[in-house]
VOGUFI-221166 format. One line per 5 residues: number of its first residue (from 1); their letters; for each residue z, x negated, y negated of N, C-alpha, C, CB. Coordinates in steps of 0.001 Angstrom, whole numbers, plus 500000, padded with zeros to 6 digits. Atoms other than C-alpha are relative to their C-alpha. Glycine has a CB too. Layout:
<nodes>
NUM) a) Z,X,Y,Z,X,Y,Z,X,Y,Z,X,Y  ...
</nodes>
This chain:
<nodes>
1) mqksp) 500036,499312,498986,531284,487557,492725,498483,500215,500622,500678,501157,499637  501234,500632,498823,528991,486829,495652,499244,501269,500854,500892,498861,501398  500843,498827,499606,525886,489133,496848,500548,500819,501510,498382,499357,500184  500112,499317,498616,526168,491424,499802,498840,499425,500992,499705,501568,499751  501591,500438,499795,523958,490116,502274,499507,501356,500879,499749,498261,501024
6) fivye) 500653,498668,499703,523344,493975,503300,499392,500714,499077,500798,500827,500467  500600,499594,501366,520333,495438,501235,499763,501368,500698,498533,499058,499268  500007,498807,499917,520241,499099,500591,498490,500217,499712,501022,500634,499153  501124,499642,500197,516628,500471,500578,500072,501627,499380,499264,499738,501305  500282,498936,500951,516203,503825,497466,499150,500395,499938,500120,499931,499032
11) spdgg) 501056,499031,500803,513818,506372,496896,500195,500902,499429,499195,500505,500519  499273,498765,500826,514721,508637,494252,498881,501143,499933,500517,499516,498277  501432,499274,500128,510708,510503,494836,499867,499973,501510,498623,499159,499032  500196,499654,498752,510679,510498,498646,498919,499165,500802,499705,501343,499961  501381,500878,498726,508846,507503,499622,499426,499329,499011,498524,501084,501012
16) ktvfa) 501030,500918,501017,506589,507057,496831,499922,498903,499420,499797,500373,499119  499555,501167,500760,508626,504497,494932,500982,499648,500687,500345,500142,498620  498782,500209,499534,511266,502449,496957,500697,498707,499154,499862,499791,501555  498703,501224,501254,513916,499951,494895,500859,499520,501538,501719,501354,498206  498855,500794,499281,516046,497357,497170,501027,499514,498868,499369,498626,500869
21) rhags) 499214,500702,500498,519356,496234,496195,501130,499739,500863,500265,500465,498908  498687,500239,499172,522260,494489,497329,501395,501138,500439,500601,498912,499168  498205,499226,499400,525412,496689,499114,500934,499900,498667,501080,498773,501588  499168,500589,500869,527509,496800,496254,499975,500034,498459,499940,498886,500332  500486,500267,500974,525639,496380,493368,499181,501296,499270,499319,498889,500335
26) nerrl) 500467,499319,500420,523723,498249,490927,498423,499368,499342,501003,500522,499318  501289,500693,500555,520920,495908,490127,498931,500317,501323,500278,498095,499638  500596,499896,499026,517867,496777,491883,498582,499583,499847,500201,501143,500404  501107,500430,500734,514190,495778,492190,498975,500726,501000,499866,498279,499766  501475,499355,499479,510651,497320,492864,499674,499363,501447,498602,499566,498844
31) vkqnt) 500825,500730,499012,509490,497025,496612,498701,500493,500006,500519,500063,501348  501421,499670,499849,506829,499301,496894,499901,501395,498792,499601,500442,501876  500060,498763,500568,505342,501874,494381,498568,500926,500406,500142,499714,498457  501130,499198,499389,502854,504582,495113,498529,499622,499199,500392,501711,499844  501285,500295,500357,499320,503100,494713,498773,500661,500318,499852,498983,500332
36) yeewn) 501215,499125,500086,497236,505752,495557,499030,500455,499213,500213,500759,500204  500617,499696,501164,495895,506740,492436,499204,498675,500104,500961,500311,498666  500558,501331,500798,495030,502849,491760,499124,499686,501358,501355,498567,499391  500645,500090,499207,493248,502799,495142,498883,501106,500138,500756,499815,500849  500870,498989,500305,491420,505869,494661,498562,499830,499114,500836,500861,499373
41) gfalr) 500858,500432,500682,489771,504729,491906,499219,498970,500090,500366,499955,499245  500191,500876,499447,489377,501743,493280,498275,500294,500462,501156,499847,500979  501277,499486,498925,487155,503162,495962,498632,500953,499204,500850,501226,501339  500889,499189,500729,485425,505806,493840,499015,498754,498563,501236,501459,499253  500621,501004,500967,484140,502744,491327,498700,499234,500631,501150,498882,499594
46) ydwdg) 501144,500964,499117,481856,500981,493967,499013,501242,501142,501165,498527,501268  501147,499062,498864,478526,502518,496030,500399,499068,501153,497887,500001,499616  499579,500802,498481,480083,501117,499304,498682,500213,501144,501676,500876,500809  500899,500221,499169,476873,501943,501135,498907,499138,499937,499654,500903,500196  500880,500640,500816,474745,500325,498371,500434,498540,500302,500072,500477,498462
51) laerh) 499944,501357,500322,476752,497412,498535,499920,499224,501544,501440,499683,499071  500199,500389,498902,476849,497193,502541,498771,499415,500515,500295,500822,500558  501305,500362,499699,473327,497555,502623,499358,499012,499575,499343,500764,499785  500597,501160,500641,472787,494354,500713,500957,498671,499796,499502,500489,498636  499248,500680,499455,475997,492551,502135,500804,499842,501144,500396,499946,499442
56) paile) 499171,500062,498403,476809,491786,505844,501300,500207,499999,499961,498644,500760  499055,500554,499807,480155,490851,505288,501026,501229,499813,500059,498802,499204  499377,498386,500568,481231,494610,503456,499450,500644,501018,499480,500757,498375  500211,498913,499129,479239,496450,506326,500482,499394,501350,498456,500535,499996  498948,500328,498750,481171,494338,509025,501430,500563,499461,500132,498137,500384
61) qlerl) 498707,499493,500534,484613,495345,507090,499728,501565,499741,500469,499162,498577  499799,498338,500010,483632,499177,506328,500015,500463,501651,498504,500888,499060  499771,499304,498342,482958,499561,510476,501198,499783,500587,499036,499433,501140  498744,500022,499185,486167,497785,511349,501061,500900,499345,500558,498518,500145  499136,498600,500763,487890,500264,508443,499508,501086,500777,499640,500379,498198
66) kvlvs) 500141,498787,499254,486180,503011,510415,500620,499895,501403,498546,500361,500096  499145,499803,498705,487427,502129,513768,501418,500304,499733,499979,498744,500891  498947,499777,500289,490662,501674,512263,500822,501257,499729,499976,499418,499318  499379,498654,500419,491028,504975,510745,499486,501223,501010,499538,500344,498371  500556,499564,498546,489052,506431,514226,502092,500179,500086,498683,498350,501369
71) lcne) 498622,500523,499068,492419,504847,515916,501642,500845,499474,500194,497931,499634  498330,499255,500938,495291,506038,513352,499788,501213,500042,500382,499692,498172  500029,498456,499949,493934,509803,513664,499897,500185,501258,498913,500758,499258  499979,499771,499131,494034,509587,517328,501492,500533,500707,499380,499096,500304
</nodes>
């Protein structure tokens, strides 16, 4: 049986986890999983201000992130 060229995206939990499957098929693959908890843990593990003081590249990226967050909140 040939796979449909149409892809269906489904989320059983309101967008936190997204699966893709070919139309007419029950076989699906994970596209996106909620990574909020992973990111939150990563962000809390580091002293970003201390790292930025010692590493100019980190300071530069943190400044870019501040600008991006500001633009997203407008």
